[in-house]
KOLZAZA-800177 format. One record per residue (C-alpha): x, y, z; residue in one letter. Coordinates in steps of 0.25 Angstrom, whole numbers. Example, Ala and Ser with C-alpha at 12.3 -4.5 7.8 and 13.67 -1.06 7.14 Angstrom:
      px      py      pz   type
      49     -18      31      A
      55      -4      29      S
% end
This chain:
      px      py      pz   type
     -29      69      -8      M
     -14      73      -8      R
      -9      59     -15      F
     -16      50     -25      A
     -22      38     -18      S
     -11      28     -23      H
      -1      37     -18      V
      -8      38      -4      T
      -9      23      -4      A
       6      21      -7      H
       9      31       4      L
       0      25      14      R
       6      11      11      R
      20      17      14      G
      15      23      28      I
       9      10      31      M
      22       2      28      Q
      30      12      37      R
      19       9      48      G
      20      -6      47      Q
      36      -5      47      A
      35       3      60      L
      25      -5      66      A
      34     -17      64      A
      46     -10      70      I
      37      -6      82      L
      33     -21      84      A
      47     -25      84      D
      51     -14      94      L
      40     -18     103      L
      45     -33     103      A
      58     -28     107      G
      66     -29      94      K
      77     -20      90      D
      72     -11      79      K
      83       0      78      R
      86      -4      64      G
      72      -4      60      A
      70      10      67      L
      82      16      59      A
      76      10      46      A
      63      17      48      V
      70      30      53      G
      65      29      67      L
      79      28      74      D
      82      43      76      S
      70      48      86      K
      78      48      99      P
      70      48     111      G
      59      37     108      L
      60      22     109      R
      60      14      96      P
      45      10      98      E
      41      25     100      E
      48      29      88      K
      41      18      79      V
      27      22      86      R
      29      37      83      A
      33      33      68      A
      20      24      68      L
      12      35      73      D
      17      44      62      A
      14      33      51      I
       0      31      57      E
      -2      47      56      A
       3      47      41      R
      -6      35      38      R
     -18      43      43      K
     -15      55      35      M
     -14      47      22      I
     -26      40      25      D
     -34      52      28      A
     -28      59      15      D
     -23      70      25      D
     -15      81      17      D
      -5      81      28      R
       0      68      24      Y
      13      70      15      G
      16      83      22      R
      27      87      32      C
      20      87      46      D
      29      99      49      V
      29     108      38      C
      17     103      29      G
      26     101      17      D
      23      90       7      D
      32      78       8      L
      30      75      -6      G
      27      61     -12      L
      40      56     -14      P
      44      58       1      A
      30      52       5      L
      33      40      -5      G
      46      37       3      E
      40      40      17      M
      25      41      16      P
      25      42      32      W
      33      55      31      A
      28      67      39      D
      39      77      37      R
      47      84      26      C
      62      83      25      Q
      63      96      32      K
      56      92      44      H
      60      77      45      L
      68      80      58      R
      56      88      65      D
% end
């Protein structure tokens, strides 16, 4: 186990909260509401070529993948998907759904 159980529980809560926020945005998008501000607030406004609902669905898929990793106590959780470097607990505390290190954020 990479993290103490109370740390894992805290990180999982953060992942779930992010997922709930994204699901609410997706529901509003599908209902025809303008959510440009909400997309910007969650950092999903910069992916060109995708419709807003596609951006949110992709983000929800990524959230689900992180949740499954943390639930399975997968050693890959908390590491960069590109280089494998440890993201560090302070960074995960801020963004428990993170999947890339600073060096690979734009990849």
